[in-house]
C-alpha positions, 0 to 999 in steps of 0.5 A: 424478504423474510424476517428470521426468528426462529432457530429451526427456520435459520438451520434451514437457510444455513443448509440452503446457503451451504449448498449455494454458489454463493450468497451475498451479506450485509453485516451492521458494524456491531454484528447485530443486524445482517442480511443474507440474499441467496440466488434460488433461481435464474430470476429469484433470490431469497432475502433473510433479515436476521437481527439479535434483538428477535432472534430466538436462539443463539445468535453466536452460534448463528454468526459462528455457522455463517462465517465458517468456511462451509457458507461460501460469501460475498460482501463488500470490503471483507477484509474490515468486517474480516477484522470486524469477525476476528474482533469477537472472536467469530470465524471469518472464513468462507468468502469468495468474492469481495465487490469493492476489490473487484472493482478496483481490479478492473479500474484501478484509478477510479478512486472510490469504490463506494457501493451506490458509486459502483451500482450507478455506474454499472447500472445507471441506476441510484441506490437509496440513502444508506440508512441502515448505517446511520447510528440507532437505525435499528432502534425502536424507535429509529427503524423505519420501513426506508431503514430495511429497505436500504439495507436489503436494496444494498444486499441485493446489489452486492448480489447484482455486482458479484456476477457483473464484475466475476465475469469482467474478470474473467474476460480480463484474466484477472480472475487468479489475480483476485482469488490468489493474490488480493482475496486471501490477502484480506484475512492477513491484513484483517489480523495484522491490523488487530495485531498492531505494532508496539511503539516505546512510548516513554523513548517516542516522548521522550524524542519529541521533547528532543525535536521540540527542543531543537526546533525552538532553536531553529527557529530563533536562528531564522528569526535572527537571519531574517532580521525579523520574525514571521512564520516560517510555515508560511510559504508566502511569509517565507518567499517573500523574506527569502526572495524580497528581503535577502534578495536570493535567486528566485524563480517567476513569481506567481500570484501566490508567490515565490516557490519554497517548495524543498526543492528549490531550496535545496538548490539554494542551501549554499546561497544563504545560511538561512535556507539550511536553516529552514530546511532544518527546521522544516525536518523536524517540525515535520518529524515531530508532528508526524511522527512523535506526536502522531504516533503518541496520539494514535495508541491505543492503552496497550501500547500499540499502534494499529493502523489501517491497510488500504487495498483499493488505494494505489493505482499499481497495488501496491498496499498503502496505511492510514491512521497513521501511515507507517508506510511513509516512516522516512529512512535516510536521515538519521533522524527519521532512522530514530522513529524506527527504534521507537517500534519495539516487539513484546516482552521477551519477543524480537522483531524480524525483518525482511525485505527484497533486494532489488526486486523491481530491477530483478522483475526488470532483467525478467520481463525485458529478457536482456541477457547481459541484466540476467546474467549480472544477477546470476552471478550474484555481486553488487549490481550497482557497480557491475552495471557501472562497470559497465556504463562507464567501460571501466573494470570492475576494481576501477569503479568508484564510489561516484560511478556507482552512486551514478549507476544505481540512480540510471537503475532506479530511475530506468525502471521509473521512466526517469527523463534525462533532465530528471536524473541530472537534477537527482545527480547534480550534472548536467542533461548532456551528462546524465543523457551520456549515462543513459545512453551507456546504460542502454548500450550495456543492456539493449534488452531494456531499451528494446522492452521499454520501447515495445512496452511504450508502443503496445500500450499505445494500441492496447491502451493499458498495460499489465503486470505478469499477474495481469493487474491491469492500468487503463492509459488514456493519457497515450491518447491526449493532445496534450505533451505533458499528459502523453509523456506521463502516460508512457512513465506510467507504462514503464513503470506499472508492469514492473511496480505492480508486479513487485505488489503482487508478488509482496501480496503473494509473499504475505499470504505464504508467510501467514499460511506457514506461521500457522502450519508450523505452529508458530507464535510469530505474527506478521505486523507490518509491510512496507513496500519491500519489506515484512516485519514479523513478532515473535518469541526470541527463541523463534527468531532464527526460525521466523528469519528463514522462514520469512527469506524461504517463502519470499524467495521462492512465492514465484519462479523467475529467470532470475532469483528473488532474494530477501535477507532477513535480520531481528533485533530489540526494535525495527532499526536493529532489524533491519541490520 
């Protein structure tokens, strides 16, 4: 280990780092302390300890050189480090490896990708406590030899893990997935987090007040219908009212009482007025607490909400967001849609929204090779109606709204490995009718049935499934002696290659859009991604250009045997931009 204080020595080290295949960096969140480790031989490393407090030169210039594209770097959680660097107006280039992302790709269901846990998992050794992250760890009074030692240990752990994980990614044919899909996205997401989404504070506050009034009205109505006051939010008390006092049909009573979840209550909606009132109450209360009040609490001083995108949470590769979660804003109800109205652009700007049309079904057509399904997508038109015509054996003009609705449910259900029973619940038909729909579907698209059988059989043999881009998920459940676990494993085997590939394509599209916006010198910025949907904020004068660019990049980012289609619209708020 070398403590670097002299700018001349720092310049020598920078030259060494530029020539290296990769150096490992650990940086404190305030950018005041960092460690850099560089291999100097097969069994030797040079570890540099650099601190603002004792550096004799221009600290920001040193950081700018280190985090330029000239120095190839590995770190743990590159997206978060990138955001910190950009926040401080520093370059954030040259990252060639992220140990958290590498570990996630190799085991997408591990749940935690903490550096110390990874080190213990791969090498059977415990790292010391990360004392270097504690407040005032490097203050004149707070630093101990153990603090510095922990910093060095974690930096060396990045070096070791990078080498191990890189080799495993090569073995699993995941190098492209890592280098072209996951790693470039770190910069894209960091910028999106910094930009944030503008929210109309006044409109959101007024909406929250409206929800509060309606919630209070429903509360009084429920008390009147129950004949007494009780805690509506308590499943136990609600169950006692509905099933005990009012005698509504119910399932088996457990130790904690009767179930009062949404599925149970929906089936009882027309049994008594109180049930519909409770369901409505829950909707209003959820909207108020989670979105109206929740979003207001997270708004920054500039009126923008800044979510944190999570890259290592879902088993399918989809992004998630937290603090706040902007991926779960309800869309199927008018009230939920009202929330989208609150997301607005800056003055003189618009929001441009583009989303993939039926990307998962198009992927199913591609991977299954079903000629009928491919032909339907190549012909264009209404795929759900075309499916209905085939399933119900009628001519296309004879397809009714109900037929189309049923076909749509089957289309999307098939992707998720739905059972006849679950489909029957979704459609409100008997299990036998649902099975007949599914049988009709497989008769119309025999290639899909063949693909489903093959992918499950292959998963049982290999122990995993993977996407077109080799994103992998291990499936030990397929070997379980328990039927429920095996069934779960089969559903995942059917769904993950499709949903995971859709996630891969969306990530490629995000990076492609980000690059194109920069290349064309537009002021437009990506601000949000929700499943199959991308949202850009741009000056109104760029709206048409941004919409065209979004659609082009999303549609052409990969080539399948069926076309990918993306529709783009713009408006003065997110709901309007949805078109």
